[in-house]
C-alpha positions as CSV (number, residue, x, y, z in Angstrom):
1,M,-13.1,-31.2,-4.8
2,P,-10.1,-28.8,-4.1
3,S,-9.7,-27.9,-0.3
4,A,-10.7,-24.5,0.9
5,A,-6.8,-24.1,1.8
6,S,-6.2,-24.1,-1.9
7,H,-8.0,-20.7,-2.6
8,P,-7.9,-17.2,-1.4
9,A,-10.6,-15.8,0.9
10,Y,-13.4,-13.7,-0.9
11,P,-13.5,-10.6,0.8
12,A,-17.3,-9.1,2.3
13,G,-18.2,-6.4,4.4
14,L,-20.8,-8.3,6.9
15,R,-23.2,-5.9,8.1
16,L,-24.2,-7.1,11.6
17,A,-26.2,-4.3,13.1
18,G,-29.3,-5.9,15.5
19,R,-27.9,-9.4,14.8
20,K,-26.5,-11.8,17.0
21,V,-22.6,-12.7,17.2
22,V,-21.5,-15.0,19.3
23,V,-17.9,-14.9,20.9
24,L,-16.6,-17.6,22.8
25,G,-13.7,-17.1,25.2
26,G,-13.0,-13.7,27.4
27,G,-9.5,-13.5,26.7
28,Q,-7.3,-11.1,25.2
29,V,-8.7,-12.2,21.8
30,A,-12.4,-11.1,22.5
31,Q,-10.9,-7.9,24.3
32,R,-9.4,-6.8,21.0
33,R,-12.5,-7.7,18.8
34,L,-15.4,-6.8,20.7
35,P,-14.9,-3.2,20.0
36,A,-15.5,-3.5,16.4
37,L,-18.2,-5.4,16.8
38,L,-19.9,-3.1,18.9
39,T,-19.4,-0.2,16.7
40,A,-20.8,-2.4,14.0
41,G,-24.2,-2.5,16.3
42,A,-23.8,-6.5,16.8
43,D,-26.2,-7.9,19.2
44,V,-23.0,-9.9,21.3
45,L,-23.6,-12.8,23.4
46,L,-20.2,-13.8,24.9
47,V,-19.7,-17.1,26.7
48,S,-16.7,-17.7,28.9
49,P,-16.2,-18.6,32.6
50,T,-13.6,-15.8,32.9
51,V,-13.1,-12.7,31.2
52,T,-10.5,-9.7,30.8
53,A,-11.4,-6.8,33.4
54,S,-12.1,-4.6,30.2
55,V,-14.4,-7.1,29.1
56,E,-15.9,-7.4,32.2
57,A,-16.7,-3.6,32.3
58,M,-18.3,-4.2,28.7
59,A,-20.6,-6.5,30.4
60,T,-21.0,-4.5,33.2
61,A,-21.9,-1.3,30.8
62,G,-24.7,-3.6,29.3
63,E,-22.7,-3.4,25.7
64,I,-22.4,-7.1,25.6
65,R,-24.3,-10.2,27.3
66,W,-22.2,-12.1,29.2
67,E,-22.8,-16.1,30.3
68,R,-20.4,-16.9,32.8
69,R,-20.0,-21.0,31.6
70,R,-18.3,-23.1,28.9
71,Y,-19.3,-23.4,25.3
72,R,-21.9,-26.2,24.9
73,A,-24.0,-27.6,22.2
74,G,-26.5,-25.2,20.8
75,D,-24.9,-22.0,21.6
76,L,-24.8,-20.7,18.1
77,E,-28.3,-21.0,17.2
78,G,-29.5,-17.9,15.7
79,A,-26.0,-16.2,15.4
80,W,-25.0,-14.9,12.0
81,Y,-21.1,-14.7,12.9
82,A,-19.1,-16.5,15.6
83,I,-15.6,-16.0,17.2
84,V,-14.1,-18.8,18.6
85,A,-11.4,-18.2,21.0
86,T,-11.1,-20.6,24.1
87,D,-8.2,-22.2,25.4
88,D,-10.0,-25.5,25.3
89,A,-9.0,-26.9,22.1
90,E,-11.8,-29.5,21.7
91,A,-14.4,-27.0,22.8
92,N,-12.9,-24.8,19.6
93,T,-13.4,-27.8,17.5
94,A,-17.0,-28.7,18.3
95,A,-18.0,-25.1,18.4
96,S,-16.5,-24.8,14.6
97,A,-18.1,-27.9,13.5
98,E,-21.5,-26.3,15.1
99,A,-20.7,-23.2,12.9
100,E,-20.3,-25.4,9.9
101,E,-23.6,-27.5,10.3
102,R,-25.7,-23.9,10.7
103,R,-23.9,-22.4,8.3
104,V,-22.6,-19.8,10.7
105,W,-19.1,-17.9,9.3
106,C,-16.5,-18.8,12.0
107,V,-13.3,-17.2,13.1
108,R,-11.2,-19.6,15.2
109,S,-8.0,-18.0,17.0
110,D,-6.1,-21.2,17.6
111,D,-6.5,-22.7,13.9
112,A,-6.9,-20.2,11.0
113,D,-7.2,-23.1,8.3
114,A,-9.9,-24.8,10.1
115,A,-12.1,-21.5,10.1
116,S,-14.7,-20.5,7.4
117,A,-13.9,-16.8,7.8
118,W,-10.7,-14.8,8.8
119,T,-10.7,-11.5,10.5
120,P,-8.6,-8.7,8.3
121,A,-6.4,-6.4,9.9
122,T,-8.6,-3.2,9.4
123,G,-8.2,0.6,9.9
124,H,-10.2,3.7,9.3
125,S,-9.6,7.1,7.6
126,A,-12.0,9.6,6.2
127,G,-15.2,7.5,6.4
128,V,-13.0,4.3,4.7
129,T,-12.2,1.3,6.0
130,V,-9.1,-0.5,5.3
131,A,-8.9,-4.5,5.2
132,V,-6.1,-6.5,4.3
133,L,-5.9,-10.0,3.8
134,T,-2.8,-12.1,3.0
135,T,-3.9,-14.2,-0.1
136,E,-0.8,-16.7,0.1
137,P,-1.0,-19.0,2.7
138,A,2.4,-19.7,2.9
139,E,3.0,-15.8,3.5
140,R,0.1,-15.8,6.0
141,D,2.2,-13.3,8.6
142,P,-0.2,-11.2,10.7
143,R,2.7,-8.5,11.5
144,R,3.0,-8.5,7.2
145,T,-1.0,-8.1,7.1
146,A,-0.9,-5.5,10.0
147,A,1.9,-3.3,8.1
148,V,0.2,-2.8,5.0
149,R,-2.7,-1.8,6.8
150,D,-0.7,0.8,8.7
151,S,0.9,1.9,5.7
152,L,-2.6,2.7,3.7
153,V,-4.0,4.1,6.5
154,H,-1.2,6.3,7.2
155,A,-1.1,7.4,3.4
156,L,-4.8,8.2,3.7
157,D,-4.4,10.1,6.9
158,E,-1.6,12.4,5.5
159,G,-3.6,12.7,1.9
160,R,-0.3,11.2,0.2
161,V,-3.2,8.9,-1.4
162,A,-5.1,10.9,-3.9
163,V,-9.1,10.1,-3.2
164,P,-11.6,12.2,-5.2
165,R,-14.4,13.4,-3.2
166,Q,-18.2,13.9,-4.7
167,G,-19.9,17.1,-3.7
168,N,-22.4,15.0,-1.5
169,G,-22.6,17.8,1.2
170,E,-20.6,16.0,3.9
171,T,-17.6,17.4,3.8
172,P,-17.3,20.6,5.4
173,R,-16.2,23.7,3.5
174,V,-14.2,25.2,6.6
175,A,-12.6,23.5,9.2
176,L,-11.7,25.1,12.4
177,V,-8.6,22.6,13.2
178,G,-6.7,22.8,16.4
179,G,-2.7,22.0,15.2
180,G,-1.6,21.3,19.0
181,P,1.3,22.9,20.9
182,G,3.8,22.9,17.7
183,D,5.2,19.8,17.0
184,P,3.5,18.7,13.8
185,D,3.6,15.1,15.3
186,L,1.1,16.3,17.8
187,I,-1.7,17.3,15.5
188,T,-4.8,15.0,15.0
189,V,-5.2,12.3,12.3
190,R,-8.5,14.3,11.5
191,G,-7.0,17.4,11.4
192,R,-3.9,16.5,9.2
193,R,-6.1,14.6,6.7
194,L,-8.5,18.0,6.2
195,L,-5.1,19.6,6.0
196,A,-3.8,17.7,2.9
197,E,-7.4,18.0,1.3
198,A,-7.5,21.8,1.8
199,D,-7.2,24.6,-1.2
200,V,-6.8,27.3,1.4
201,V,-4.9,27.3,4.5
202,V,-5.4,30.3,7.0
203,A,-2.6,29.2,9.7
204,D,-1.5,31.1,12.8
205,R,2.0,31.5,13.9
206,L,1.4,29.0,16.5
207,G,0.1,26.0,14.9
208,P,2.6,23.4,13.3
209,R,4.4,25.4,10.5
210,D,6.5,22.3,9.4
211,L,3.4,21.2,7.9
212,L,2.5,24.0,5.6
213,A,5.8,22.9,3.8
214,E,4.2,19.6,3.0
215,L,1.3,21.2,1.2
216,P,1.0,21.2,-2.6
217,P,1.8,24.2,-4.5
218,H,-1.7,25.0,-5.5
219,V,-2.8,25.6,-1.9
220,E,-3.2,29.2,-1.0
221,V,-1.8,30.3,2.7
222,I,-3.1,33.0,4.6
223,D,-0.7,34.4,7.0
224,A,-3.3,35.0,9.9
225,A,-0.3,35.4,12.8
226,K,-0.9,37.6,15.9
227,I,2.5,38.6,17.4
228,P,2.3,40.0,20.9
229,Y,2.5,43.9,20.6
230,G,3.2,43.7,16.8
231,R,1.7,42.7,13.5
232,A,-1.4,40.9,13.5
233,M,-4.3,40.1,11.0
234,A,-7.3,41.9,12.8
235,Q,-10.1,39.0,13.8
236,E,-12.7,40.5,11.3
237,A,-10.3,39.8,8.5
238,I,-9.7,36.5,9.0
239,N,-13.6,35.8,9.6
240,E,-13.6,37.7,6.1
241,A,-11.0,35.8,4.1
242,L,-12.9,32.2,6.0
243,I,-16.2,33.3,4.4
244,A,-15.1,34.6,1.1
245,H,-12.9,31.6,0.1
246,A,-15.8,29.3,1.5
247,K,-18.2,31.3,-1.1
248,A,-16.1,30.5,-4.0
249,G,-16.4,27.2,-3.4
250,K,-12.6,26.3,-1.9
251,S,-11.8,23.7,0.9
252,V,-10.8,25.7,3.6
253,V,-8.7,25.1,6.7
254,R,-8.6,27.7,9.4
255,L,-5.1,25.9,11.2
256,K,-4.7,27.4,14.8
257,G,-2.5,26.4,17.7
258,G,-3.3,24.3,20.5
259,D,-7.2,23.7,20.6
260,P,-9.5,26.1,18.6
261,F,-11.6,26.6,21.7
262,V,-9.1,27.0,24.2
263,F,-8.4,30.8,23.9
264,G,-8.3,30.3,20.3
265,R,-11.2,32.6,19.3
266,G,-12.6,29.6,17.7
267,M,-16.1,30.2,18.7
268,E,-16.0,33.7,16.9
269,E,-14.9,32.4,13.7
270,A,-17.4,29.7,14.2
271,Q,-20.4,32.4,14.7
272,A,-19.4,34.3,11.8
273,L,-19.4,31.5,9.6
274,A,-23.0,30.2,10.8
275,E,-24.1,33.7,10.4
276,A,-22.8,33.6,6.7
277,G,-24.9,30.2,6.1
278,I,-21.6,28.6,5.6
279,P,-20.8,24.9,7.0
280,C,-18.5,24.3,9.5
281,T,-16.8,21.9,11.5
282,V,-14.5,21.9,14.2
283,V,-11.7,19.7,15.0
284,P,-10.2,19.6,18.3
285,G,-6.6,20.0,19.4
286,I,-4.1,19.1,21.6
287,S,-3.9,22.0,24.4
288,S,-0.8,23.4,25.2
289,A,-1.7,23.8,28.7
290,V,-1.6,20.2,29.2
291,S,0.8,19.0,26.4
292,V,3.4,21.9,27.0
293,P,4.2,21.1,30.8
294,A,4.2,17.2,30.0
295,A,6.8,17.9,27.0
296,V,9.2,18.8,29.9
297,G,8.1,16.1,32.7
298,I,5.6,18.1,34.5
299,P,2.1,16.2,35.0
300,V,-0.8,19.1,35.9
301,T,-1.9,16.4,38.4
302,H,-0.3,13.9,40.7
303,R,-1.3,11.5,43.3
304,G,-1.0,13.3,46.6
305,V,0.2,16.5,45.1
306,A,-2.8,17.9,43.0
307,H,-6.2,16.9,42.6
308,E,-7.1,19.8,40.2
309,F,-5.5,22.1,37.8
310,T,-7.1,25.4,36.5
311,V,-6.1,26.9,33.0
312,V,-6.3,30.8,33.1
313,S,-5.6,33.6,30.5
314,G,-2.9,36.2,31.5
315,H,-3.2,38.3,28.5
316,V,-5.2,40.5,31.0
317,A,-3.6,41.8,34.2
318,P,-5.5,40.6,37.4
319,D,-6.2,44.6,38.1
320,D,-7.4,45.8,34.6
321,P,-11.3,46.4,34.8
322,R,-11.4,44.0,31.9
323,S,-10.4,41.0,33.7
324,L,-13.0,38.2,34.3
325,V,-10.6,35.9,36.3
326,D,-11.2,35.7,40.0
327,W,-7.7,35.8,41.1
328,Q,-8.5,35.6,44.6
329,A,-10.0,32.3,44.6
330,L,-7.4,31.2,42.5
331,A,-5.1,32.1,44.9
332,R,-6.9,30.0,47.4
333,L,-6.4,26.6,45.3
334,R,-4.1,24.1,46.3
335,G,-3.2,22.8,42.7
336,T,-2.1,23.5,39.8
337,L,-2.5,26.8,38.2
338,V,-1.4,26.7,34.3
339,I,-1.2,30.4,32.6
340,L,-1.3,30.8,28.8
341,M,-0.7,34.3,27.1
342,G,1.2,35.6,30.9
343,V,4.7,36.3,30.4
344,D,4.4,40.3,30.1
345,K,1.5,40.0,33.0
346,L,3.8,38.0,35.4
347,V,4.6,40.7,37.4
348,A,1.0,41.6,38.4
349,I,-0.2,38.1,38.3
350,A,2.7,37.1,40.7
351,E,2.0,40.0,43.1
352,A,-1.9,39.2,43.0
353,L,-1.7,35.4,43.8
354,V,1.1,36.1,46.6
355,R,-1.2,39.1,48.1
356,H,-4.5,36.6,48.1
357,G,-2.8,34.0,50.1
358,R,-0.4,31.7,47.6
359,D,2.9,30.9,49.2
360,P,5.5,32.9,47.4
361,E,7.8,29.9,47.5
362,T,5.5,27.8,45.4
363,P,7.4,26.2,42.4
364,V,6.9,27.7,39.0
365,A,7.8,26.7,35.9
366,L,8.3,28.6,32.5
367,V,8.6,26.7,28.9
368,Q,9.0,28.6,26.3
369,E,8.0,27.2,22.6
370,G,7.0,24.0,24.1
371,T,7.2,20.8,21.8
372,T,9.2,22.3,19.3
373,A,13.0,22.3,18.5
374,A,13.5,25.6,20.4
375,Q,11.6,24.3,23.9
376,R,13.5,25.6,26.8
377,R,12.2,25.4,30.8
378,V,13.1,27.8,33.3
379,D,12.3,27.1,36.8
380,A,11.8,29.8,39.8
381,R,9.3,30.7,42.7
382,L,6.0,32.7,42.7
383,A,7.9,35.5,44.3
384,T,10.8,35.7,41.8
385,A,9.1,34.6,38.8
386,A,8.9,37.8,36.9
387,E,12.4,38.5,37.7
388,T,13.5,35.0,36.6
389,A,11.6,35.4,33.6
390,R,13.4,38.2,32.7
391,A,16.8,37.5,33.6
392,H,16.5,34.4,31.1
393,D,14.6,36.4,28.6
394,V,11.6,34.2,28.3
395,R,9.6,35.4,25.8
396,P,6.0,34.4,24.0
397,P,4.7,31.7,23.4
398,A,5.3,30.4,27.0
399,V,3.5,28.2,29.3
400,I,3.8,29.0,33.2
401,V,3.2,26.2,35.7
402,V,2.4,27.3,39.2
403,G,2.4,24.6,41.6
404,A,4.2,21.9,43.5
405,V,3.7,19.8,40.7
406,A,6.5,21.9,39.0
407,A,9.3,20.7,41.6
408,L,8.4,16.7,40.9
409,D,11.1,14.8,39.3
410,A,10.7,11.8,37.2
């Protein structure tokens, strides 16, 4: 009879929900494999005298059962699947033999050829699991297998592999996608995938504009830019465009800068779509409130310096009766204050903060066009921030950081 090693593995997907899986060894192999087992709903028993801190946390949280001892005969009774990954070669061999006797599929970290199953390099995209195994024993290189997996997943994520979808009602007809602060690499994987599948894209000027150039020619791009004190597409018109194209059976993406629900009027759009009876999903994005300061080396929190940060809209001046911000309370806070859309109101904002008690010498950083090729940073003090912004011609979009963190050096 030909040896098992002379044949390629037969690929199959194991359905382990509610079924016993035994993991022997609590080191790095277990730490890497356990999350996928838990996602699959497996009933995991881990046997090992010691485990990594992350594995211990899983046990403490009740996600797995942990018996603090070495392997002993009988541990695989009732198991459907086993992962053998101890540092004891004799125990691994004995456990593998028990698995063979009990007909339990068994993976071995120390000797793949002696195992009855192999763990493929897996990745996920758009509800699809990509699993890659090397078929030729002589070419069995985990790095090559992982590279193939990554290439396939990235292609799916970016829409470079055409995957026809059936009309099963699961794909949202409108997606409110947070595009992040501007750098096209900072959009989420899900957001990029939905963008690649869109028929119509309603785009903000603050979204990742470079991604629009990658869209196929048939995709209709609607300019929903809102230029401060300039041309702007009314919110009502944006809502109507989303509804009209969705009702026409199109896959619509509303591509917004930052996060749809952080000063993005995303909730207004979601409510309008709900009233029209149109399914909608919200894809969170990286907010400029934290990413833009980070891009220029400013942490919004730092041990011993700032234990909190507050994000506030500056589009309405502190003395404006429409303002919903308690500037007096903000001035008393000791942490970091991040102001969005506040460049043209900076005189009034700085005066209000100083008047209500914030130290006029508090460091301030103004970051214009953060994460893009045009990014620049201007430093100031609270008392002179508006004057400095004028002198350096700081223009929107810019993030204003007020607090001791603005003076930190890496």
